[in-house]
Every structure is written in C-alpha cells, then in structure tokens.
N, C-alpha and C positions, 0 to 999 in steps of 0.2 A: 689935611685939607683934600685930598683925592682919595683915603679912604674911606670922607665923609659921604662925599660925592655917590662914591663907588657904591656905600651903604644904600646911600636913601633911594638910589637906583633900582637897588637889589629889591629892593623893598615896596616901592610901588608900582613893581613893573614883574613884580609875582605872578607866576603862574598863574594863583591862584585871582589875582586881582583881574590882570589883564583876558582872564578866559572871562570874568565876569562880565567887564566893560565889552568885551569884543560881540562875547554873547546878543547882550542886549543890542547893543548896536547895528551892529553890522545885519542882525538879522531881521531888527525893525526896517533898516534898508531896505531889503530883497523881500523882506514877508508879510512885513507892518506890524504893526504895537502889538495889536493883541496874541501873535506867537511868540512876538520876542518878549515878549514878558513873560507867558508861559512857562517857555524855556530858561529864560533866569528861575523863576521859582523851583522851577523841576531840577537844575544844575546845583542852585545854593542848597535845595535839600537833601541832595541826594549826594550830592562830592563835598564842595565847599564850606560848610557848616560841621559837615562831620568829620575832613581832614580836618579845619582849624581846630574843633576841639581834640579829637583824637593827638594830633602833634603835640597843644600845648600841652596836656596831659602827659604825656611821654617826657617830654620837656621837662615839667615842674617834678617830674619823678624822676628824675639823671638816666630817663633811656635807652635814651637820647640823645648825641652831643646837642644839639641846636636843631631850627625848623623846618630847615631846608633838607634835611640830608644833606649834610656835606661827606659823610662816613659812608665807604663805598658797602659797608658790609648792613650798616641801616640802614642802608637806603635797598639793597639787596632782597633786603627783607620786610621792606612796606609796594613792593613792583606787585606780587599776589592782591593785596588791599589792593591796588589803586586798579589793577588789572578787573575786580568783582565789582568797584565801582563804574569804570566803565562800562564794561556788559550791563548791570545794572541801566544806568542813563540809556544805553542801543534800549535794550527791553523796551524801559519805561516811553521809548522816543515812538516806538514798533506800536507799543499798547495806546498812547493817547493820540497815533496819525499821525505825527508829527511830520511836515514836506519829504521827501523822500532825499532829497538836497540835503537835508539836516542829518539825518542819518548816514548818509552817504561821508557825510563830513565827520561826525563823532567815530566812526566805522573808522574811518585814513585816518585820524589819530589814535587809536586803539591800536591800533596795527604799528603804527609807531613805534607807541610806548613796548608794547609784546616784543619789538626786533630790541630795543632797548633793553630790557630783561634777557631778552636769549643771549645778548651780547655783554653783562651784566662784571662779570667774571674777569674779561678781557678788555673792557674800560669801563670808566664813568661816566657817561655822558651825561652833557650838561642840557638836564629837563626846562631848565629857566629860557634857554636860547634857544631849544628846540620849541618850545612851544612858541618862543616869541617872534623865532622865522616863520612858523607852520600859521601863524595867525597874519603877519606881516604880507605871505606870500598871498593868501585869499583876499584882503584885503586891494592888495597891488594886482591881481587880476580884476576888480568889480569896481575898484575904486582910485586913478592912478597916481593922484595927489596924496590924500591918505595913506595909500600903499608906500607911497616912496620914503613918509615919513614914518609911519611902521617900521620899513626895514631900519632906519636912521638910528630911532628906538631901539631897535631889535640888535643894533653895534653897540648901543651902550652896554646894552643890559652881559653882551660878553664878553664886554670890556671889563666890567663891575665885576666878571663872576672872578675874574684873573685876577684883576688885583685886590680882593678879597682871601684870596688863597685858596675858594672854594675849588674853580678846576686848572685844570691848565689851559696851554694855548687848545692844544689837539682837541680836548675835550668840549672846549666850546666850539672849535671848527668843526667837528663830526656833530654837533649837537646844532649845529648854523647851518650847514648843508643838507643836511637828513630833515630837518623844519622846511626849507625852502622846498624841497625835491616833493615832498610828500603835500603839503602843501597847494603846491602845484597838481601834483597828482588829482588830491580831492579837489581842487575845483574844472578837472578835464571829466572826471567822472562827476560830476555834481551836475 
C-alpha cells in the first residue's frame, strides 16, 4: 500500500507536472494571466512536451530503464539535453521580454541543474526533490500558507523517492536542501 501511495505521489508531483502547474499559478498571481499563459505555452512547447515525447520513446525502445531516469548513467547523459533546453528557455524569455524576475528564477534553476550535472559522478541528486523544494521555497516567500502546503507536499515527494528505491536518503536530502537554498536565493534576486 505504501509503495502504491509513493508511486502516485511520484507521478502526480513529477517535476514536469509541478513546473507546469507552478508556472501558471505562481506567475498568474505575481504577473497576471496573460504572462502566465505565455510562459506556460513556452515551457510546454520548449521543454515539457519534447521531454515527455523523447523519454517515452527512449523507454519504449529500451534505451532507458524508466521515464524518471533513475539510473545514474542514463541521467548523466540527459543533463546536457536538459541544460540545452533551459538555455533555450532563457533565451526565449529574454527574446519575448518576459519580466526580469522570471528570467532570474529560470537562471537560478538552470544554475542548480548545472551544479547537479557537475557533481553527477559523486551524487545522484533527486531532481524530483530539488524541483519540488525549489518551487515550494518560492511559494513560501510570497504565499505563506500555500508555501507551507508545498513544503509538506515536497516532503512526501522525497519520501516517495526513497520508498520506491529511486534515491537514497542522502540523495533526497541533498536535493531538498539544494532546492530550498536556491529557491530562496532566487527570491532574493527576484
């Protein structure tokens, strides 16, 4: 029963889903509906849909063991693609003249992913946790109650990664702490 709950949490709060939901909700509250819609479309077309399609094809062909890239060798190969997508999103954000605060948030998240790439041979840091806690820290800064709920959900995400055997406790802790710290840093420069 616990593994079923963990699997549901892992799917429902997958980084691709929470980035989409967060982007629209958070940006709508801070910058308005039109900017939130534009950002969601940009993220969906540039990152979310291509990643879903590519990873699904790779799983189907047997090139990767699972959609989450839990195998560290498979994950290591995906970092350059992810960093390219993030740099493309940054360039598009500047090109479309998105608010500078959004560009800074994306830049900070990109730096976090780059640091993870740099340490990929030493640690398999949980991207689920890092992303969940990064977004929770952003929410906590602007919307206390929603931020606290997001922190609780992020803790469940971390727990699910350990229960499913996708990460060790240390990998989850490092991802969680990294996400919180860089989320708060993003808010300070935002």
